Rosetta silent file (secondary structure, phi, psi, omega in degrees, C-alpha in Angstrom):
SEQUENCE: MATAYVLYNNKAGNGDALESVKTLEIIIDDEMKYIDVTKVSDYRIFLTGLEKDDYIILAGGDGTLNRFINNIEGIDFDNEVLYFPNGTGNDFAHDLGYSKECNPFSITEYIRNLPKVTVKGKNYRFINGVGYGIDGYCCEVGDVQRKIPGKKVNYTSIAIKGLLFHYKPTNAKVIVDGKAHTYKKVWLAPTMNGRFYGGGMMPTPEQKRKSDKLSTMIFHDAGKLKTLMIFPSLFKGEHIKHTNHVEILTGDEITVEFDRPVALQIDGETILGVSSYTATMPKVSVIKEKMAAAAAV
SCORE:     score description
SCORE:     0.000 S_00000001
   1 L     0.000  133.528 -177.700    8.252  -13.570   22.279 S_00000001
   2 L   -69.686  144.088  175.206    7.203  -11.511   19.206 S_00000001
   3 E  -109.145  140.629  175.790    4.938  -12.889   16.514 S_00000001
   4 E  -104.224  119.206  178.011    5.388  -12.023   12.854 S_00000001
   5 E   -91.136  112.421  179.645    1.919  -11.754   11.142 S_00000001
   6 E   -91.200  102.411  173.370    2.488  -12.546    7.476 S_00000001
   7 E   -87.072  110.507 -172.528   -0.164  -10.898    5.323 S_00000001
   8 E  -123.388  154.975  173.835    0.065  -12.419    1.937 S_00000001
   9 L  -107.006  114.727 -178.348   -2.149  -12.097   -1.238 S_00000001
  10 L   -67.416   -8.688  178.392   -2.897  -15.502   -2.578 S_00000001
  11 L  -103.873    2.399 -177.939   -3.509  -14.012   -6.000 S_00000001
  12 L   -76.659  158.657  177.264   -0.215  -12.187   -6.159 S_00000001
  13 L    64.234 -132.645 -178.758    2.579  -13.427   -8.422 S_00000001
  14 L  -103.470   22.120  178.746    1.873  -16.808  -10.089 S_00000001
  15 L    86.591    6.479  176.038   -0.591  -18.061   -7.597 S_00000001
  16 L  -114.643   36.663 -173.094    2.031  -19.568   -5.346 S_00000001
  17 H   -60.271  -51.111 -175.584    2.157  -16.752   -2.793 S_00000001
  18 H   -60.254  -43.457 -177.392    1.801  -18.832    0.408 S_00000001
  19 H   -62.590  -35.876 -173.862    4.595  -21.354   -0.725 S_00000001
  20 H   -67.716  -54.208 -172.363    6.734  -18.321   -1.472 S_00000001
  21 H   -67.903  -21.664 -178.332    6.270  -16.648    1.876 S_00000001
  22 H   -74.147  -12.694  173.935    6.811  -19.781    3.822 S_00000001
  23 H   -66.883  -19.986 -178.962   10.467  -19.594    2.666 S_00000001
  24 H   -64.531  -23.521 -178.835   10.818  -16.817    5.150 S_00000001
  25 H   -60.203  -20.828  176.944   10.858  -19.316    7.939 S_00000001
  26 H   -64.110  -33.144 -172.339   14.498  -19.910    7.068 S_00000001
  27 L  -111.080  -10.433  179.815   15.478  -16.428    8.159 S_00000001
  28 L  -101.347  123.131  173.908   12.694  -15.448   10.746 S_00000001
  29 L   -83.572  -21.375  179.812   13.203  -16.834   14.207 S_00000001
  30 L   -74.613  165.610  175.593    9.930  -15.594   15.624 S_00000001
  31 E   -62.805  142.067  173.991    6.608  -17.349   15.598 S_00000001
  32 E  -121.347  138.292  175.822    4.877  -16.805   12.319 S_00000001
  33 E  -125.293  135.482 -178.212    1.151  -16.673   11.514 S_00000001
  34 E   -99.704  123.499 -174.217   -0.112  -16.526    8.003 S_00000001
  35 E  -128.210  126.471  169.445   -3.173  -14.395    7.004 S_00000001
  36 E   -74.400  115.578 -178.835   -4.636  -14.081    3.605 S_00000001
  37 H   -58.054  -22.980  170.934   -5.324  -10.365    3.163 S_00000001
  38 H   -70.176  -13.904  178.204   -8.446  -11.022    1.401 S_00000001
  39 H   -99.709    7.136 -178.019   -9.876  -12.567    4.500 S_00000001
  40 L   -89.349  106.393 -177.545   -9.157   -9.707    6.827 S_00000001
  41 L   -82.088  -26.792  178.711  -12.597   -8.205    7.373 S_00000001
  42 L  -136.806  106.197  179.398  -11.656   -5.477    9.911 S_00000001
  43 H   -71.778  -26.318 -174.746   -8.178   -4.048    9.943 S_00000001
  44 H   -65.597  -53.573  174.354   -8.935   -1.875   12.956 S_00000001
  45 H   -54.858  -44.474 -169.272   -9.716   -5.078   15.019 S_00000001
  46 H   -74.079  -46.077 -172.811   -6.757   -6.978   13.618 S_00000001
  47 H   -68.009  -49.773 -178.184   -4.184   -4.048   14.237 S_00000001
  48 L   -72.429   -0.134  175.885   -5.297   -3.118   17.805 S_00000001
  49 L   -90.481   -8.949 -177.823   -5.255   -6.811   18.655 S_00000001
  50 L   -80.115  147.646  173.910   -1.411   -6.984   18.133 S_00000001
  51 L   -73.043  166.217 -177.128    0.968   -7.104   20.981 S_00000001
  52 L   -61.706  -30.926 -175.662    3.605   -4.295   21.345 S_00000001
  53 L   -99.770   -3.031  175.356    6.463   -6.377   19.977 S_00000001
  54 L   -66.294  152.249  175.250    4.468   -8.068   17.185 S_00000001
  55 E  -142.411  168.057 -176.142    5.099   -6.953   13.617 S_00000001
  56 E  -110.921  141.484  170.053    3.667   -7.366   10.232 S_00000001
  57 E  -122.220  115.778 -179.700    5.311   -8.803    7.019 S_00000001
  58 E   -91.217  120.435  179.884    3.261   -7.637    4.083 S_00000001
  59 E  -114.207  129.535 -178.506    3.891   -9.990    1.183 S_00000001
  60 E   156.954 -156.204 -179.839    2.729   -9.202   -2.494 S_00000001
  61 L  -120.399 -167.299 -174.447    3.082   -6.720   -5.151 S_00000001
  62 H   -61.924  -29.384 -177.928    2.100   -3.101   -5.609 S_00000001
  63 H   -68.422  -38.394  179.119   -1.525   -3.852   -5.779 S_00000001
  64 H   -65.869  -43.841  178.467   -1.332   -5.604   -2.358 S_00000001
  65 H   -58.153  -47.590 -176.681    0.529   -2.517   -0.970 S_00000001
  66 H   -56.631  -47.858 -178.589   -2.175   -0.246   -2.352 S_00000001
  67 H   -68.571  -30.534  178.106   -5.033   -2.184   -0.647 S_00000001
  68 H   -60.588  -52.237 -172.833   -3.008   -2.333    2.511 S_00000001
  69 H   -64.663  -26.006 -178.068   -2.294    1.440    2.711 S_00000001
  70 H   -78.147  -40.522 -175.769   -6.037    2.101    1.975 S_00000001
  71 H   -75.698  -21.634 -176.747   -7.364   -0.392    4.571 S_00000001
  72 L  -100.454    3.098 -179.908   -5.168    1.025    7.428 S_00000001
  73 L   -58.154  137.019  177.834   -5.982    4.773    6.737 S_00000001
  74 L    76.767   -0.419  175.219   -7.076    6.446    9.956 S_00000001
  75 L   -97.074  124.064  173.228   -5.844    3.505   12.246 S_00000001
  76 L   -87.826  123.034  179.666   -3.262    4.347   14.707 S_00000001
  77 L  -152.761  144.722 -176.038   -0.775    1.592   15.453 S_00000001
  78 L   -97.154   -9.797 -173.379    2.879    1.344   16.528 S_00000001
  79 L   -66.987  141.896 -178.990    3.798   -1.974   15.139 S_00000001
  80 L   -75.230  145.921  176.635    6.595   -2.163   12.584 S_00000001
  81 E  -122.063  128.816 -179.969    5.546   -3.188    9.041 S_00000001
  82 E  -110.836  161.257 -178.078    8.036   -5.034    6.786 S_00000001
  83 E  -128.373  135.199  176.119    7.538   -5.777    3.116 S_00000001
  84 E  -119.389  100.510 -173.706    8.333   -8.842    1.131 S_00000001
  85 E   -73.457  103.721  175.941    7.996   -8.081   -2.599 S_00000001
  86 L  -137.660   35.097 -178.544    6.724  -11.135   -4.352 S_00000001
  87 L   -94.310 -177.789  177.069    4.111   -9.824   -6.810 S_00000001
  88 L   -73.035  -43.164  176.326    4.015   -9.621  -10.437 S_00000001
  89 L  -104.256  129.761 -179.032    4.713   -5.896  -10.277 S_00000001
  90 L  -137.328   52.886 -174.461    7.193   -4.680   -7.701 S_00000001
  91 H   -69.885  -29.131  176.202    7.793   -1.078   -8.725 S_00000001
  92 H   -64.076  -47.077 -179.328    7.830    0.203   -5.050 S_00000001
  93 H   -63.599  -40.576  179.077   10.691   -2.194   -4.136 S_00000001
  94 H   -61.260  -39.278 -178.982   12.491   -1.300   -7.366 S_00000001
  95 H   -60.434  -29.341 -177.380   12.239    2.379   -6.541 S_00000001
  96 L   -94.286   -0.992  175.016   13.971    1.683   -3.190 S_00000001
  97 L    88.065   19.453  178.208   16.732   -0.460   -4.760 S_00000001
  98 L  -111.932  147.982 -179.161   15.361   -3.845   -3.702 S_00000001
  99 L   -93.489  172.945  179.980   14.882   -6.897   -5.955 S_00000001
 100 L   -66.203  137.185  176.832   12.031   -9.337   -6.066 S_00000001
 101 L    57.457   34.908  162.537   11.791  -11.754   -3.115 S_00000001
 102 L   -68.759  170.458  173.458   14.609  -10.040   -1.157 S_00000001
 103 L   -56.771  139.780  175.390   14.723  -10.265    2.560 S_00000001
 104 L   -49.308  138.903  172.326   11.760   -8.270    4.171 S_00000001
 105 E  -127.043  150.956 -176.491   12.528   -4.639    4.698 S_00000001
 106 E   -69.116  130.871  169.494   10.858   -2.013    6.791 S_00000001
 107 L  -116.180   13.921 -171.893    8.272    0.239    5.044 S_00000001
 108 H   -56.014  -41.521  178.269    6.802    1.800    8.214 S_00000001
 109 H   -64.310  -27.617 -176.089    8.199    5.318    7.184 S_00000001
 110 H   -95.861    1.237  172.912    6.849    5.032    3.674 S_00000001
 111 L  -104.410    4.257 -179.760    3.160    4.215    4.456 S_00000001
 112 L  -108.035  153.840 -178.759    2.389    7.282    6.521 S_00000001
 113 L    47.951   49.768 -179.826    1.418   10.698    5.025 S_00000001
 114 L   -85.602  154.818 -179.313    0.832    9.416    1.608 S_00000001
 115 L   -74.837  162.831 -176.566   -0.752   11.438   -1.205 S_00000001
 116 E  -120.698  152.468  169.421   -4.402   10.901   -2.149 S_00000001
 117 E  -129.171  137.998 -175.474   -6.185   10.885   -5.337 S_00000001
 118 E  -103.194  123.533  176.536   -9.890   11.782   -5.796 S_00000001
 119 E  -136.381  122.230 -178.361  -11.655    9.788   -8.502 S_00000001
 120 L    54.013   39.275  175.054  -15.396    9.906   -9.161 S_00000001
 121 L    74.150   15.672  177.194  -15.829   11.618   -5.681 S_00000001
 122 E  -120.125  139.867 -171.967  -13.983    8.844   -3.858 S_00000001
 123 E  -103.872  136.377  177.797  -10.617    9.259   -2.256 S_00000001
 124 E  -135.737  140.493  177.429   -7.691    6.768   -2.378 S_00000001
 125 E   -88.729  149.286  179.701   -4.292    6.809   -1.036 S_00000001
 126 L  -137.403  155.996 -172.606   -1.360    5.727   -3.452 S_00000001
 127 L  -111.801  -35.137  174.150    2.181    4.676   -2.975 S_00000001
 128 L   -97.657  -71.404 -178.124    3.613    4.725   -6.494 S_00000001
 129 E  -175.861  173.326 -176.504    1.456    6.629   -8.887 S_00000001
 130 E  -116.556  116.439 -175.058   -1.788    7.198  -10.720 S_00000001
 131 E  -101.972  141.714 -171.274   -1.800    6.162  -14.399 S_00000001
 132 E  -153.516  116.810 -176.286   -4.156    7.743  -16.807 S_00000001
 133 E   129.209 -139.717 -178.323   -4.179    7.167  -20.516 S_00000001
 134 H   -69.663  -21.508  179.508   -2.876    4.148  -22.400 S_00000001
 135 H   -66.171  -44.875  173.904   -1.319    2.827  -19.092 S_00000001
 136 H   -55.423  -41.260  175.380   -4.790    2.677  -17.664 S_00000001
 137 H   -63.658  -37.206  177.236   -5.948    0.995  -20.799 S_00000001
 138 H   -69.082  -36.375  173.996   -3.307   -1.660  -20.515 S_00000001
 139 H   -57.218  -46.720 -174.620   -4.516   -2.434  -16.890 S_00000001
 140 H   -65.031  -43.951  172.540   -7.971   -2.621  -18.202 S_00000001
 141 H   -65.856  -42.988  178.134   -7.145   -5.169  -20.966 S_00000001
 142 H   -58.533  -39.946  176.244   -4.893   -6.975  -18.611 S_00000001
 143 H   -63.007  -36.762  175.172   -7.596   -7.450  -15.998 S_00000001
 144 H   -64.403  -50.090 -178.525   -9.752   -9.022  -18.864 S_00000001
 145 H   -65.175  -29.717 -172.556   -6.960  -11.419  -20.018 S_00000001
 146 H   -68.873  -31.554 -178.163   -6.173  -12.403  -16.419 S_00000001
 147 L   -71.780  -10.628 -175.967   -9.616  -13.970  -16.145 S_00000001
 148 L   -90.453  118.050 -177.053   -8.989  -16.326  -19.077 S_00000001
 149 L   -49.371  123.041  178.325   -7.628  -19.695  -17.807 S_00000001
 150 L    81.389   -1.098  175.934   -4.018  -20.205  -18.784 S_00000001
 151 L   -77.831  118.371  174.646   -3.699  -16.760  -20.302 S_00000001
 152 L   -92.355  136.708 -172.536   -0.469  -14.937  -19.494 S_00000001
 153 L   -91.974  130.156  176.258   -0.783  -11.091  -19.526 S_00000001
 154 L  -122.700  102.427 -174.901    1.913   -9.328  -21.539 S_00000001
 155 H   -68.572  -30.032  179.732    1.537   -5.609  -20.906 S_00000001
 156 H   -65.211  -44.395  177.528    4.287   -4.716  -23.525 S_00000001
 157 H   -62.399  -46.827 -177.696    2.095   -6.504  -26.203 S_00000001
 158 H   -58.721  -42.655 -175.800   -1.116   -4.778  -24.993 S_00000001
 159 H   -65.829  -43.317  174.644    0.616   -1.508  -25.103 S_00000001
 160 H   -60.381  -46.040 -179.687    2.018   -1.898  -28.658 S_00000001
 161 H   -64.284  -42.454  177.019   -1.291   -3.156  -29.970 S_00000001
 162 H   -59.420  -44.419 -175.713   -3.086   -0.274  -28.079 S_00000001
 163 H   -66.826  -41.620 -178.136   -0.800    2.294  -29.662 S_00000001
 164 H   -76.039  -38.701 -168.561   -1.141    0.987  -33.092 S_00000001
 165 H  -130.887  -41.509 -162.689   -4.858    0.052  -33.326 S_00000001
 166 H  -102.360  -36.829 -173.022   -7.055    0.265  -30.238 S_00000001
 167 L   -97.140  127.636  176.979   -6.358    3.177  -27.962 S_00000001
 168 L   -97.515  131.284 -179.132   -7.183    6.724  -29.152 S_00000001
 169 L   -69.394  164.353 -179.139   -5.291    9.713  -27.534 S_00000001
 170 E  -120.268  171.567  166.840   -7.387   12.545  -25.819 S_00000001
 171 E   -92.385  151.842 -177.459   -7.168   16.238  -25.434 S_00000001
 172 E  -144.871  151.222  163.402   -6.393   17.231  -21.809 S_00000001
 173 E  -112.093  129.728  178.177   -6.336   20.009  -19.239 S_00000001
 174 E  -125.787  122.062 -179.783   -3.854   19.738  -16.472 S_00000001
 175 E  -107.874  117.885 -175.293   -4.182   22.121  -13.463 S_00000001
 176 E  -119.922  102.457  176.934   -1.087   22.301  -11.213 S_00000001
 177 L    56.981   42.542  174.543   -1.564   24.407   -8.076 S_00000001
 178 L    89.852  -14.097 -179.336   -4.319   26.488   -9.830 S_00000001
 179 E   -95.693  125.086 -173.899   -2.414   26.989  -13.099 S_00000001
 180 E   -98.061  150.526  179.313   -3.963   25.360  -16.079 S_00000001
 181 E  -138.121  135.920 -173.114   -2.241   23.849  -18.998 S_00000001
 182 E  -110.687  140.011 -176.322   -3.806   22.457  -22.241 S_00000001
 183 E  -140.809  153.962  174.095   -2.562   19.630  -24.405 S_00000001
 184 E  -118.012  159.479 -177.728   -3.741   17.733  -27.534 S_00000001
 185 E    37.756   68.044  177.696   -3.341   14.128  -28.466 S_00000001
 186 E   -87.979  119.696 -179.562   -2.377   12.984  -24.983 S_00000001
 187 E   -92.175  -40.005 -177.320   -1.271    9.338  -24.636 S_00000001
 188 E  -136.752  141.369  169.841   -0.122    9.431  -21.048 S_00000001
 189 L  -153.161   69.488 -177.339   -0.738   11.701  -18.062 S_00000001
 190 L   -82.282  157.578  171.800    0.367    9.890  -14.885 S_00000001
 191 E  -118.454  122.999 -171.738    0.912   11.562  -11.492 S_00000001
 192 E  -116.575  147.350  170.867    3.673   10.093   -9.452 S_00000001
 193 L  -111.105  -22.942  162.722    4.878    9.847   -5.844 S_00000001
 194 L  -113.460 -164.058 -178.482    7.736    7.526   -6.736 S_00000001
 195 L   -90.273  -36.568 -168.017    9.805    7.054   -9.974 S_00000001
 196 L  -105.730  152.187  166.396    8.355    3.701  -11.226 S_00000001
 197 E  -163.979  166.348  172.560    5.118    2.219  -12.239 S_00000001
 198 L    67.649   34.918  173.270    3.661   -0.253  -14.809 S_00000001
 199 L    71.515   44.167  160.029    6.424   -2.894  -14.273 S_00000001
 200 L   118.412   -7.157  175.380    9.550   -0.738  -14.557 S_00000001
 201 E   -66.996  148.140 -176.081    8.443    2.475  -16.499 S_00000001
 202 L  -127.325   68.633 -173.601    9.954    5.699  -15.214 S_00000001
 203 L   -61.824  -31.577 -173.243    7.669    8.628  -16.274 S_00000001
 204 L  -133.428   91.513 -174.920    9.142   11.102  -13.714 S_00000001
 205 L   -69.418  -25.539  176.735   12.824   10.273  -13.194 S_00000001
 206 L   -89.853   -3.824 -177.344   13.523   13.123  -10.787 S_00000001
 207 L   -65.252  134.014 -175.138   10.578   12.530   -8.505 S_00000001
 208 L  -110.135  125.128  173.474   11.624   11.841   -4.898 S_00000001
 209 L   -63.874  137.333  178.709    9.683    9.648   -2.716 S_00000001
 210 L    79.121   10.522  176.644    8.611   11.189    0.664 S_00000001
 211 L   -81.882 -174.507 -177.459    9.126   14.718   -0.842 S_00000001
 212 L   -98.948   10.324 -175.392    6.349   17.450   -0.503 S_00000001
 213 L  -126.831  151.108  167.554    5.624   17.418   -4.257 S_00000001
 214 E  -109.672  160.330 -179.168    4.033   15.205   -6.850 S_00000001
 215 E  -123.193  134.293  168.290    5.174   15.084  -10.464 S_00000001
 216 E  -118.435  138.094 -176.916    2.980   14.606  -13.470 S_00000001
 217 E  -115.346  123.117 -176.934    4.220   13.641  -16.835 S_00000001
 218 E  -104.956  119.490  178.617    2.311   14.630  -20.063 S_00000001
 219 E  -103.225  116.790 -164.205    3.063   12.699  -23.248 S_00000001
 220 E  -147.253  157.820  166.166    1.426   14.686  -25.997 S_00000001
 221 L    57.032   51.076  179.144    1.084   15.780  -29.607 S_00000001
 222 L  -136.199  136.107  174.000    2.658   12.764  -31.065 S_00000001
 223 L   -70.659  177.500 -176.303    1.397   10.368  -33.857 S_00000001
 224 H   -60.421  -57.298 -175.953    1.197    6.599  -33.484 S_00000001
 225 H   -61.184  -41.450  179.120    4.584    5.813  -34.996 S_00000001
 226 H   -66.322  -39.736  179.858    6.406    8.619  -33.124 S_00000001
 227 H   -63.741  -40.139 -179.862    4.729    7.579  -29.828 S_00000001
 228 H   -64.491  -38.352  178.756    5.829    3.964  -30.529 S_00000001
 229 H   -66.327  -32.666 -172.990    9.421    5.127  -31.220 S_00000001
 230 H   -91.554  -19.185 -164.800    9.549    7.107  -27.868 S_00000001
 231 H   -65.185  -52.589 -173.555    7.525    4.675  -25.664 S_00000001
 232 H   -50.717  -32.424 -173.709   10.417    2.110  -24.985 S_00000001
 233 H   -70.008  -11.149  170.585   12.617    4.957  -23.632 S_00000001
 234 H   -58.608  -26.793  179.447   10.135    5.348  -20.694 S_00000001
 235 H   -72.002  -18.494  177.753   11.839    2.323  -19.147 S_00000001
 236 L  -112.003   -5.294 -176.080   15.114    4.273  -18.752 S_00000001
 237 L    80.019   11.778 -175.319   13.597    7.734  -18.204 S_00000001
 238 H   -87.526    1.118  178.575   15.123    8.898  -21.450 S_00000001
 239 H   -65.063  -31.618 -168.996   11.677    9.988  -22.879 S_00000001
 240 H   -67.001  -11.038  175.394   12.192   13.394  -21.159 S_00000001
 241 H   -70.813  -19.509 -174.815   14.720   14.285  -23.993 S_00000001
 242 L   -93.896   84.710 -174.501   11.791   14.572  -26.499 S_00000001
 243 L   -70.522  -21.782 -177.000   10.717   18.042  -25.086 S_00000001
 244 L   -76.228  -12.393 -177.159    8.285   18.603  -27.975 S_00000001
 245 L  -129.951   -2.257 -176.535    6.166   15.662  -26.732 S_00000001
 246 E  -135.368  126.932  175.963    6.979   15.185  -23.063 S_00000001
 247 E  -131.161  135.420  173.815    6.466   17.724  -20.220 S_00000001
 248 E  -115.962  130.956  176.246    6.824   17.160  -16.440 S_00000001
 249 E  -118.333  138.819 -176.974    5.060   19.434  -13.977 S_00000001
 250 E  -120.633  146.380 -179.000    5.459   19.390  -10.210 S_00000001
 251 E  -177.989  174.215  176.638    3.077   20.581   -7.484 S_00000001
 252 L   -86.300  -22.952  177.641    1.082   19.991   -4.359 S_00000001
 253 E  -135.965  124.181 -171.985   -2.245   19.530   -6.211 S_00000001
 254 E  -128.944  123.035  170.774   -2.574   18.188   -9.655 S_00000001
 255 E  -109.049  135.163 -179.601   -5.893   17.835  -11.681 S_00000001
 256 E  -129.493  121.709 -176.985   -5.883   16.024  -15.019 S_00000001
 257 E  -118.568  125.638  171.164   -9.120   16.341  -17.093 S_00000001
 258 E  -105.272  154.147 -178.592   -9.612   14.307  -20.423 S_00000001
 259 E   -83.571    7.251  166.852  -12.203   15.100  -22.985 S_00000001
 260 E  -156.715  157.719 -175.161  -13.602   11.686  -22.841 S_00000001
 261 E   -74.441  142.398  173.775  -13.658    8.938  -20.148 S_00000001
 262 E  -142.583  175.978 -177.777  -10.952    6.306  -20.182 S_00000001
 263 E   -77.124  148.112 -172.423   -9.570    3.743  -17.688 S_00000001
 264 E  -129.836  140.141  170.614   -7.393    4.931  -14.801 S_00000001
 265 E  -125.974  141.203  177.801   -5.067    2.805  -12.544 S_00000001
 266 E  -121.049  112.877 -172.046   -3.826    3.454   -9.011 S_00000001
 267 L    40.448   43.418  176.558   -0.833    1.366   -8.228 S_00000001
 268 L    86.831    0.384  178.006   -2.149   -1.125  -10.747 S_00000001
 269 E   -95.361  130.073 -166.449   -5.710   -1.225   -9.543 S_00000001
 270 E   -92.646  138.682  168.524   -8.114   -0.306  -12.373 S_00000001
 271 E  -128.872  128.946 -174.802  -10.997    2.150  -12.347 S_00000001
 272 E   -92.169  154.782  166.804  -13.081    2.421  -15.528 S_00000001
 273 E    62.406   49.576  177.771  -14.749    5.340  -17.282 S_00000001
 274 E   -97.350  126.129  173.464  -12.718    8.254  -15.625 S_00000001
 275 E   -87.054  -36.644  179.893  -13.021   11.777  -16.976 S_00000001
 276 E  -153.604  164.953  173.707  -10.741   13.376  -14.420 S_00000001
 277 E  -148.835  159.194  178.922   -8.758   12.867  -11.278 S_00000001
 278 E  -135.465  119.983 -176.558   -7.147   15.092   -8.631 S_00000001
 279 E  -109.591  141.546 -176.951   -4.017   14.073   -6.706 S_00000001
 280 E  -139.816  142.045  177.789   -2.904   15.959   -3.644 S_00000001
 281 L   -90.444  142.600  174.529    0.104   15.724   -1.217 S_00000001
 282 L   -57.650  145.255  176.718   -0.790   16.046    2.586 S_00000001
 283 L   -69.561  135.840  179.436   -0.079   19.530    3.805 S_00000001
 284 H   -54.527  -38.711 -173.393    3.279   19.934    5.667 S_00000001
 285 H   -72.917  -30.086  175.931    1.507   21.909    8.414 S_00000001
 286 H   -69.999  -42.061 -178.672   -1.001   19.020    8.966 S_00000001
 287 H   -63.813  -38.047 -178.814    1.763   16.521    9.182 S_00000001
 288 H   -69.019  -35.228  177.436    3.692   18.589   11.696 S_00000001
 289 H   -71.234  -33.482  175.786    0.611   18.999   13.868 S_00000001
 290 H   -66.966  -43.551 -179.495   -0.059   15.260   13.817 S_00000001
 291 H   -62.270  -43.105 -176.265    3.653   14.642   14.844 S_00000001
 292 H   -68.023  -42.928 -179.971    3.457   17.136   17.643 S_00000001
 293 H   -62.861  -36.738 -178.492    0.172   15.707   18.971 S_00000001
 294 H   -74.069  -28.459  173.884    1.670   12.180   18.872 S_00000001
 295 H   -74.930  -19.679 -177.266    4.781   13.387   20.784 S_00000001
 296 H   -85.785  -13.849 -179.765    2.765   14.983   23.377 S_00000001
 297 L   -73.562    0.000    0.000    0.824   11.784   24.228 S_00000001
């Protein structure tokens, strides 16, 4: 009999993650074992210890997904991975057309051959996108507020206050496949693998998940009030109509350099004091070689 290993993040959602995932017992007939992802010390040992028919149900939000895909990098395993979105932010599920706390669905095909971002000399895989600018600032402030007992984090409020009072735009150089572009007064410069990030913002509406390209959106040359007027349209992807202030570039390798260090977020996970990042898609030739090698075994 197969066993479903439910990896849950006890800090996801409103702190009732375990209670939430136990509702799955109504629809899952297999034996279920619950494991707090923060308590898994060695993913290689955990994954290689699974039986052939066992499978994983990953429960949490985008941050939980990000930690999982980075923890399993370089580990070969054939077990199916399902996803149960029950975090605060569920942009990955939204991108695929699933609602919060829907039935678990397979993500096995989506966690392979993911893009990487290099920040401060360290590589990270990402599943949704890399935020740089006021979105990173919002995550930075949100992380601080989350530590205050009883404090609810309102990212919309943080963004508005940041636009009006606290966050200062930067100048930027964006290098896409070797070609450099320069911008002034840059508020946002995310690079995306999917369409959504930041709780429903759609900076790159045409980005296709599992494509061989990444998309970066540069929101530039706008004053505070103009930016505040355009900002809400990000949630419907209608900001792209403002061609004087919004540009989208696509490529295999994208480097974004700001003229001062700011916070950056990777699938909602914050890194402070970042001056530049480089995002890259895995080479198609490398993927084909790996697939051929796997088929030959």
